[in-house]
C-alpha positions as CSV (number, residue, x, y, z in Angstrom):
1,X,-91.3,30.9,25.1
2,X,-92.0,28.1,22.7
3,X,-91.1,30.3,19.8
4,X,-87.9,31.3,21.5
5,X,-87.1,27.7,22.1
6,X,-87.8,26.8,18.5
7,X,-85.6,29.6,17.4
8,X,-82.9,28.5,19.7
9,X,-83.3,24.9,18.6
10,X,-83.1,26.0,14.9
11,X,-80.1,28.1,15.6
12,X,-78.4,25.3,17.5
13,X,-79.3,22.8,14.8
14,X,-77.9,25.2,12.1
15,X,-74.7,25.7,14.2
16,X,-74.4,21.9,14.7
17,X,-74.9,21.3,11.0
18,X,-72.3,23.9,10.2
19,X,-69.9,22.3,12.7
20,X,-70.6,18.9,11.2
21,X,-69.8,20.3,7.7
22,X,-66.7,22.0,8.9
23,X,-65.7,18.8,10.7
24,X,-66.3,16.7,7.6
25,X,-64.3,19.2,5.4
26,X,-61.5,19.2,8.0
27,X,-61.5,15.3,8.0
28,X,-61.4,15.2,4.2
29,X,-58.5,17.7,4.1
30,X,-56.6,15.9,6.8
31,X,-57.3,12.6,5.0
32,X,-56.0,14.0,1.8
33,X,-53.0,15.4,3.7
34,X,-52.4,12.0,5.4
35,X,-52.5,10.2,2.0
36,X,-50.1,12.7,0.5
37,X,-47.7,12.4,3.4
38,X,-48.0,8.6,3.3
39,X,-47.2,8.6,-0.4
40,X,-44.2,10.9,0.2
41,X,-43.0,8.6,3.0
42,X,-43.2,5.6,0.8
43,X,-41.4,7.4,-2.0
44,X,-38.6,8.5,0.4
45,X,-38.3,5.0,1.8
46,X,-38.0,3.6,-1.7
47,X,-35.4,6.2,-2.6
48,X,-33.6,5.5,0.7
49,X,-33.4,1.8,-0.1
50,X,-32.2,2.5,-3.6
51,X,-29.5,4.9,-2.3
52,X,-28.4,2.3,0.2
53,X,-28.0,-0.3,-2.6
54,X,-26.1,2.3,-4.7
55,X,-23.8,3.1,-1.8
56,X,-23.0,-0.7,-1.3
57,X,-22.3,-1.0,-5.1
58,X,-20.1,2.1,-5.1
59,X,-18.2,0.8,-2.1
60,X,-17.6,-2.5,-4.0
61,X,-16.5,-0.6,-7.1
62,X,-14.2,1.5,-4.9
63,X,-12.6,-1.7,-3.4
64,X,-12.2,-3.2,-6.9
65,X,-10.7,0.1,-8.2
66,X,-8.2,0.2,-5.3
67,X,-7.2,-3.4,-6.0
68,X,-6.7,-2.6,-9.7
69,X,-4.7,0.5,-8.7
70,X,-2.4,-1.6,-6.6
71,X,-1.9,-4.2,-9.4
72,X,-1.3,-1.4,-11.9
73,X,1.3,0.3,-9.7
74,X,3.1,-3.0,-9.2
75,X,3.0,-3.6,-13.0
76,X,4.3,-0.1,-13.6
77,X,7.1,-0.6,-11.1
78,X,8.1,-3.9,-12.7
79,X,7.9,-2.4,-16.2
80,X,10.1,0.5,-15.2
81,X,12.7,-1.9,-13.7
82,X,12.6,-4.1,-16.8
83,X,13.0,-1.1,-19.1
84,X,16.0,0.1,-17.0
85,X,17.6,-3.4,-17.3
86,X,17.0,-3.5,-21.1
87,X,18.5,0.0,-21.4
88,X,21.6,-1.1,-19.4
89,X,22.0,-4.3,-21.6
90,X,21.6,-2.3,-24.8
91,X,24.2,0.3,-23.5
92,X,26.6,-2.6,-22.8
93,X,26.0,-4.0,-26.3
94,X,26.6,-0.7,-27.9
95,X,29.7,-0.1,-25.8
96,X,31.1,-3.6,-26.7
97,X,30.5,-3.1,-30.4
98,X,32.2,0.4,-30.3
99,X,35.2,-1.1,-28.5
100,X,35.4,-3.9,-31.1
101,X,35.2,-1.4,-34.0
102,X,37.8,0.7,-32.3
103,X,40.1,-2.3,-31.9
104,X,39.7,-3.2,-35.6
105,X,40.3,0.4,-36.6
106,X,43.5,0.6,-34.4
107,X,44.7,-2.8,-35.9
108,X,44.2,-1.7,-39.4
109,X,45.9,1.6,-38.7
110,X,48.9,-0.2,-37.2
111,X,49.2,-2.6,-40.0
112,X,48.9,0.1,-42.7
113,X,51.4,2.5,-41.0
114,X,54.4,3.3,-43.2
115,X,56.9,2.4,-40.5
116,X,55.2,-1.0,-40.1
117,X,55.3,-1.6,-43.9
118,X,59.0,-0.8,-43.9
119,X,59.5,-3.2,-41.0
120,X,57.6,-5.9,-42.8
121,X,59.8,-5.4,-45.9
122,X,63.0,-5.8,-43.8
123,X,61.7,-8.7,-41.7
124,X,60.0,-10.8,-44.4
125,X,62.3,-12.8,-46.7
126,X,62.8,-11.5,-50.2
127,X,64.8,-12.6,-53.2
128,X,68.4,-11.7,-53.3
129,X,69.9,-9.9,-56.3
130,X,73.0,-12.1,-56.0
131,X,72.6,-14.8,-58.6
132,X,74.6,-18.0,-58.1
133,X,74.5,-20.9,-60.5
134,X,73.3,-24.1,-58.9
135,X,71.7,-27.1,-60.4
136,X,68.0,-28.0,-60.2
137,X,68.6,-31.0,-58.0
138,X,70.7,-29.1,-55.5
139,X,68.0,-26.4,-55.4
140,X,65.3,-28.9,-54.7
141,X,67.5,-30.4,-52.0
142,X,68.2,-27.1,-50.3
143,X,64.5,-26.1,-50.4
144,X,63.5,-29.5,-49.1
145,X,66.0,-29.3,-46.3
146,X,64.7,-25.8,-45.3
147,X,61.2,-27.1,-45.2
148,X,62.1,-30.2,-43.2
149,X,63.8,-28.1,-40.5
150,X,60.3,-26.7,-39.6
151,X,57.7,-28.7,-37.6
152,X,55.8,-31.3,-39.5
153,X,52.4,-30.5,-40.9
154,X,50.2,-31.9,-43.7
155,X,50.7,-28.7,-45.8
156,X,54.4,-28.8,-45.5
157,X,54.3,-32.5,-46.5
158,X,52.4,-31.6,-49.7
159,X,54.9,-28.9,-50.5
160,X,57.8,-31.3,-49.8
161,X,56.2,-33.9,-52.2
162,X,55.8,-31.2,-54.8
163,X,59.5,-30.2,-54.4
164,X,60.6,-33.8,-54.7
165,X,58.4,-34.3,-57.8
166,X,60.0,-34.1,-61.3
167,X,56.9,-32.9,-63.2
168,X,56.1,-29.8,-61.2
169,X,58.1,-26.7,-61.8
170,X,59.5,-24.3,-59.3
171,X,56.8,-21.7,-60.2
172,X,54.1,-24.0,-59.1
173,X,55.9,-24.8,-55.8
174,X,56.6,-21.2,-55.1
175,X,52.8,-20.5,-55.7
176,X,52.0,-23.2,-53.2
177,X,54.4,-21.8,-50.7
178,X,52.9,-18.3,-51.1
179,X,49.4,-19.8,-50.6
180,X,50.7,-21.7,-47.6
181,X,52.3,-18.6,-46.0
182,X,49.1,-16.6,-46.6
183,X,47.0,-19.4,-45.0
184,X,49.4,-19.6,-42.0
185,X,49.3,-15.8,-41.5
186,X,45.5,-15.8,-41.8
187,X,45.3,-18.6,-39.2
188,X,47.6,-16.7,-36.9
189,X,45.5,-13.6,-37.3
190,X,42.4,-15.6,-36.6
191,X,44.0,-17.1,-33.5
192,X,45.1,-13.6,-32.3
193,X,41.6,-12.3,-32.8
194,X,40.1,-15.3,-31.2
195,X,42.4,-14.9,-28.2
196,X,41.5,-11.2,-27.8
197,X,37.8,-12.1,-28.2
198,X,38.1,-14.9,-25.5
199,X,39.9,-12.6,-23.1
200,X,37.3,-9.8,-23.6
201,X,34.4,-12.2,-23.3
202,X,35.8,-13.8,-20.2
203,X,36.2,-10.4,-18.6
204,X,32.7,-9.3,-19.5
205,X,31.2,-12.6,-18.5
206,X,33.0,-12.6,-15.2
207,X,32.0,-9.0,-14.5
208,X,28.4,-9.8,-15.4
209,X,28.5,-12.9,-13.2
210,X,29.8,-11.0,-10.2
211,X,27.2,-8.3,-10.8
212,X,24.4,-10.9,-11.0
213,X,25.6,-12.6,-7.8
214,X,25.6,-9.3,-6.0
215,X,22.1,-8.6,-7.4
216,X,20.8,-12.0,-6.2
217,X,22.3,-11.4,-2.8
218,X,20.8,-7.9,-2.6
219,X,17.4,-9.3,-3.7
220,X,17.5,-12.1,-1.1
221,X,18.3,-9.5,1.6
222,X,15.4,-7.3,0.2
223,X,13.1,-10.3,0.3
224,X,14.0,-11.1,3.9
225,X,13.6,-7.5,4.9
226,X,10.2,-7.4,3.1
227,X,9.0,-10.5,4.9
228,X,10.1,-9.2,8.2
229,X,8.4,-5.9,7.4
230,X,5.2,-7.7,6.4
231,X,5.1,-9.7,9.6
232,X,5.8,-6.6,11.7
233,X,3.1,-4.6,9.8
234,X,0.6,-7.4,10.2
235,X,1.3,-7.5,14.0
236,X,1.0,-3.7,14.2
237,X,-2.2,-3.7,12.2
238,X,-3.7,-6.5,14.5
239,X,-2.6,-4.5,17.6
240,X,-4.2,-1.3,16.2
241,X,-7.4,-3.1,15.3
242,X,-7.6,-4.7,18.7
243,X,-6.9,-1.3,20.3
244,X,-9.6,0.4,18.2
245,X,-12.1,-2.4,19.2
246,X,-11.1,-2.1,22.9
247,X,-11.5,1.7,22.6
248,X,-14.9,1.4,21.0
249,X,-16.0,-1.1,23.7
250,X,-14.8,1.3,26.4
251,X,-16.6,4.2,24.8
252,X,-19.8,2.1,24.6
253,X,-19.5,1.0,28.2
254,X,-18.8,4.6,29.3
255,X,-21.8,5.8,27.3
256,X,-24.1,3.2,28.9
257,X,-22.8,4.0,32.3
258,X,-23.2,7.8,31.7
259,X,-26.8,7.1,30.4
260,X,-27.6,5.1,33.6
261,X,-26.1,7.8,35.8
262,X,-28.1,10.5,34.0
263,X,-31.3,8.5,34.3
264,X,-30.5,8.0,38.0
265,X,-29.9,11.7,38.4
266,X,-33.1,12.6,36.5
267,X,-35.1,10.2,38.7
268,X,-33.4,11.6,41.8
269,X,-34.2,15.2,40.9
270,X,-37.8,14.3,40.0
271,X,-38.2,12.4,43.2
272,X,-36.7,15.1,45.4
273,X,-38.7,17.8,43.6
274,X,-41.9,15.8,44.1
275,X,-40.9,15.2,47.7
276,X,-40.3,18.9,48.3
277,X,-43.7,19.7,46.7
278,X,-45.4,17.2,48.9
279,X,-43.7,18.5,52.0
280,X,-44.5,22.0,51.1
281,X,-48.1,21.0,50.6
282,X,-48.1,19.3,54.0
283,X,-46.5,22.2,55.7
284,X,-49.0,24.6,54.1
285,X,-51.8,22.4,55.2
286,X,-50.5,22.3,58.8
287,X,-50.2,26.1,58.8
288,X,-53.8,26.4,57.6
289,X,-54.8,24.6,60.8
290,X,-52.2,25.6,63.3
291,X,-50.9,28.9,61.9
292,X,-53.6,30.5,59.7
293,X,-51.5,33.6,59.2
294,X,-48.8,31.6,57.5
295,X,-51.2,29.7,55.3
296,X,-50.9,30.3,51.5
297,X,-54.3,30.0,49.8
298,X,-54.3,28.3,46.3
299,X,-54.5,30.7,43.4
300,X,-57.9,31.7,42.3
301,X,-59.3,30.0,39.2
302,X,-58.9,32.1,36.1
303,X,-61.9,32.1,33.9
304,X,-61.7,31.7,30.2
305,X,-63.8,33.7,27.8
306,X,-66.1,30.8,27.4
307,X,-66.6,30.6,31.2
308,X,-67.2,34.3,31.4
309,X,-69.8,34.0,28.6
310,X,-71.5,31.1,30.4
311,X,-71.7,33.1,33.7
312,X,-73.0,36.2,31.8
313,X,-75.8,34.1,30.3
314,X,-76.8,33.0,33.8
315,X,-75.3,29.5,33.6
316,X,-73.1,27.7,36.1
317,X,-69.6,26.4,35.6
318,X,-68.7,22.8,35.7
319,X,-67.3,21.8,39.1
320,X,-63.5,21.9,39.3
321,X,-61.9,18.4,39.1
322,X,-60.3,17.3,42.3
323,X,-56.5,17.3,42.1
324,X,-55.0,13.9,41.6
325,X,-51.6,12.5,42.5
326,X,-50.4,11.8,46.0
327,X,-53.2,12.6,48.5
328,X,-54.8,15.1,46.2
329,X,-51.6,17.2,45.9
330,X,-51.4,16.9,42.1
331,X,-47.9,15.4,42.4
332,X,-47.9,12.2,40.3
333,X,-44.2,11.3,40.2
334,X,-44.4,8.9,43.1
335,X,-48.2,8.2,42.9
336,X,-47.5,4.5,42.6
337,X,-45.5,3.9,45.7
338,X,-45.5,0.2,45.4
339,X,-43.5,0.5,42.1
340,X,-40.6,1.8,44.2
341,X,-40.6,-1.1,46.6
342,X,-42.2,0.8,49.4
343,X,-45.0,-1.1,51.3
344,X,-48.5,0.5,51.6
345,X,-49.1,2.0,55.1
346,X,-51.4,0.2,57.5
347,X,-55.0,1.5,57.9
348,X,-55.2,4.3,60.5
349,X,-56.5,3.4,64.0
350,X,-59.9,4.5,65.2
351,X,-60.1,8.0,66.7
352,X,-59.9,7.8,70.5
353,X,-62.4,10.6,71.0
354,X,-62.7,14.3,70.4
355,X,-59.6,15.9,68.8
356,X,-57.7,18.6,70.5
357,X,-55.2,20.9,68.8
358,X,-51.6,20.3,69.6
359,X,-50.1,23.6,68.7
360,X,-46.8,22.9,70.5
361,X,-46.2,19.6,68.7
362,X,-47.1,21.1,65.3
363,X,-44.1,23.5,65.5
364,X,-41.7,20.5,65.8
365,X,-43.3,18.8,62.9
366,X,-43.1,21.9,60.7
367,X,-39.4,22.4,61.7
368,X,-38.8,18.7,60.9
369,X,-40.4,19.3,57.5
370,X,-38.1,22.3,56.9
371,X,-35.1,20.2,57.9
372,X,-36.1,17.5,55.5
373,X,-36.6,20.1,52.7
374,X,-33.2,21.5,53.5
375,X,-31.6,18.0,53.3
376,X,-33.4,17.5,50.0
377,X,-32.0,20.8,48.7
378,X,-28.5,19.8,49.8
379,X,-28.9,16.4,48.2
380,X,-30.1,18.0,44.9
381,X,-27.2,20.4,45.0
382,X,-24.7,17.6,45.5
383,X,-26.4,15.5,42.7
384,X,-26.2,18.5,40.3
385,X,-22.5,19.0,41.0
386,X,-21.7,15.4,40.6
387,X,-23.8,15.2,37.4
388,X,-22.0,18.3,36.0
389,X,-18.6,16.8,36.9
390,X,-19.5,13.4,35.5
391,X,-20.8,15.0,32.3
392,X,-17.7,17.1,31.9
393,X,-15.5,14.0,32.5
394,X,-17.6,12.0,30.0
395,X,-17.2,14.7,27.4
396,X,-13.5,15.0,27.9
397,X,-13.2,11.2,27.7
398,X,-15.2,11.2,24.5
399,X,-13.1,13.9,23.0
400,X,-9.9,12.2,23.9
401,X,-11.3,8.8,22.7
402,X,-12.3,10.4,19.4
403,X,-8.9,12.0,19.0
404,X,-7.1,8.7,19.8
405,X,-9.4,6.7,17.5
406,X,-8.7,9.2,14.7
407,X,-5.0,8.8,15.3
408,X,-5.2,5.0,15.5
409,X,-7.4,4.9,12.3
410,X,-4.8,7.1,10.5
411,X,-2.0,4.9,11.8
412,X,-3.9,1.8,10.7
413,X,-4.4,3.2,7.2
414,X,-0.7,4.1,7.0
415,X,0.2,0.6,8.2
416,X,-2.2,-1.0,5.7
417,X,-0.6,1.1,2.9
418,X,2.8,0.1,4.1
419,X,1.8,-3.6,4.2
420,X,0.5,-3.2,0.6
421,X,3.7,-1.6,-0.5
422,X,5.8,-4.3,1.2
423,X,3.7,-7.1,-0.4
424,X,4.1,-5.4,-3.8
425,X,7.9,-5.0,-3.2
426,X,8.1,-8.7,-2.1
427,X,6.4,-9.8,-5.2
428,X,8.6,-7.6,-7.4
429,X,11.8,-8.7,-5.6
430,X,10.8,-12.4,-5.9
431,X,10.2,-12.0,-9.6
432,X,13.4,-10.1,-10.0
433,X,15.3,-12.8,-8.1
434,X,13.8,-15.5,-10.3
435,X,14.8,-13.7,-13.5
436,X,18.2,-12.7,-12.1
437,X,18.8,-16.3,-11.0
438,X,17.9,-17.5,-14.5
439,X,20.2,-14.9,-16.0
440,X,23.0,-16.0,-13.7
441,X,22.6,-19.6,-14.6
442,X,22.7,-18.6,-18.3
443,X,25.8,-16.6,-17.6
444,X,27.4,-19.6,-15.9
445,X,26.5,-21.7,-18.9
446,X,27.9,-19.1,-21.3
447,X,31.2,-19.0,-19.3
448,X,31.3,-22.8,-19.5
449,X,30.8,-22.6,-23.3
450,X,33.6,-20.0,-23.4
451,X,35.9,-22.4,-21.5
452,X,35.0,-25.2,-23.9
453,X,35.7,-22.9,-26.9
454,X,38.7,-21.0,-25.7
455,X,40.7,-23.1,-23.1
456,X,42.4,-25.2,-25.7
457,X,43.3,-22.2,-27.9
458,X,44.6,-20.2,-24.9
459,X,46.6,-23.2,-23.6
460,X,48.3,-23.9,-26.9
461,X,48.4,-20.4,-28.3
462,X,52.1,-19.8,-27.9
463,X,53.0,-23.3,-29.2
464,X,50.8,-22.8,-32.2
465,X,52.2,-19.3,-32.9
466,X,55.8,-20.6,-32.6
467,X,55.0,-23.5,-34.9
468,X,53.5,-21.2,-37.5
469,X,56.4,-18.8,-37.2
470,X,58.8,-21.7,-37.8
471,X,56.7,-22.9,-40.8
472,X,56.6,-19.4,-42.3
473,X,60.4,-19.0,-41.8
474,X,61.0,-22.4,-43.4
475,X,58.7,-21.7,-46.3
476,X,60.4,-18.3,-46.8
477,X,63.8,-20.0,-47.0
478,X,62.5,-22.7,-49.3
479,X,61.0,-20.0,-51.6
480,X,64.3,-18.1,-51.5
481,X,66.2,-21.3,-52.5
482,X,63.8,-22.1,-55.2
483,X,64.2,-18.5,-56.5
484,X,68.0,-19.2,-56.7
485,X,69.4,-18.2,-53.4
486,X,72.2,-20.0,-51.5
487,X,72.0,-19.1,-47.9
488,X,75.6,-20.2,-47.2
489,X,76.9,-17.9,-49.9
490,X,74.2,-15.3,-50.2
491,X,74.6,-14.1,-46.6
492,X,78.4,-13.6,-47.1
493,X,77.9,-12.0,-50.4
494,X,75.2,-9.8,-49.2
495,X,77.3,-8.5,-46.3
496,X,80.2,-7.9,-48.6
497,X,77.9,-6.2,-51.1
498,X,76.4,-4.0,-48.4
499,X,79.8,-3.1,-46.9
500,X,81.0,-2.2,-50.3
């Protein structure tokens, strides 16, 4: 027996040592695994923090990029408008220049026309072929009288002095008269061109002024519309944001309420289930005493392989632990009754003597237990139905809320985009109004300069033209006299000569 015990001890010691070695190896492996997992957790936490920082940076970059995009779009819109304005101005310049060149070409064509030249030959004074002998003094007197019939001017005074002089020949005076006629014609041509230029410039400036005034009025209307649109968009955005916040608050409150209702339902189901188990245990215990035929014995203990080996070796099993919970039933849901606000029952009174079975009363108690269980089943069925309906209503509400929030978020994004567009339009319209107002002021100033330049010419154009015509006619007669013509005789002789 001693040898067997030594052998058993050696075997147990060896098994214990092997178990210790296996345990140590397992501990080492698990420690290594824990270290590896800890290192992985730290690495992932570090990476998570870095990713969070990158996300924030990318969001900031996104916001800056969106702002830059809005500014670039506004700049592009302003550039396109300025380019269109410059193109229109250049087109107007080209059109005006073409009209001026066309007017000059038409004037040259009219003046160089053969019929016009023939008309000029007939209209302009020329020397007569009829020669009449007159003295130099009388010639000078006739020429001087012809000049003095015209309106007075410094040039005519110089020619009159030259005619009166004794040392200057008729050729010199005739040359002065030709130069004077050329100068007068050039001045009249300049006045004609100047008058045409003033009329054209007045028309163009007046059209431009009216167009700029309409543009300023349109821009003021656009600015007011943009301001009203911005105020309306801001109010809509504020209303949408308030609606989204109220919706989120309602969803949060509904979620909290649903969670509390579910917790109450879970607690109710657990309590009712535990109560049914306790009542079933109590009913079965009463049947064991009063109705043994209806008693349900607890299931036999199933032995494990280790238990079977212990019994086979002649050993004994460890005693089965007494069931815990309420009164040894194993139900622990309501084990601490005081936590639910229920007072502990008073200690039972002393037994009055020998106990006698009360079979008749037991049936009423069991029936009462069955009635309570039935009520509990009914309560659980109602609670399940209400929980199902509440959950369905909650899911429907969440779905509708999610749909409404998505629609409101989309509408909010559209309103924000509209607000950005209106603000950009307001800025562009304000700048355009400022530039158009400056251009309108410059146009008014230009029109005023045109009035300063052209009003006197336009007012006295006819008088100046009549005076020049008179001077040219007087100079022509004086030249004809100096060339030997006698208007009192030449006209008669010419008519006779022509009739002959």
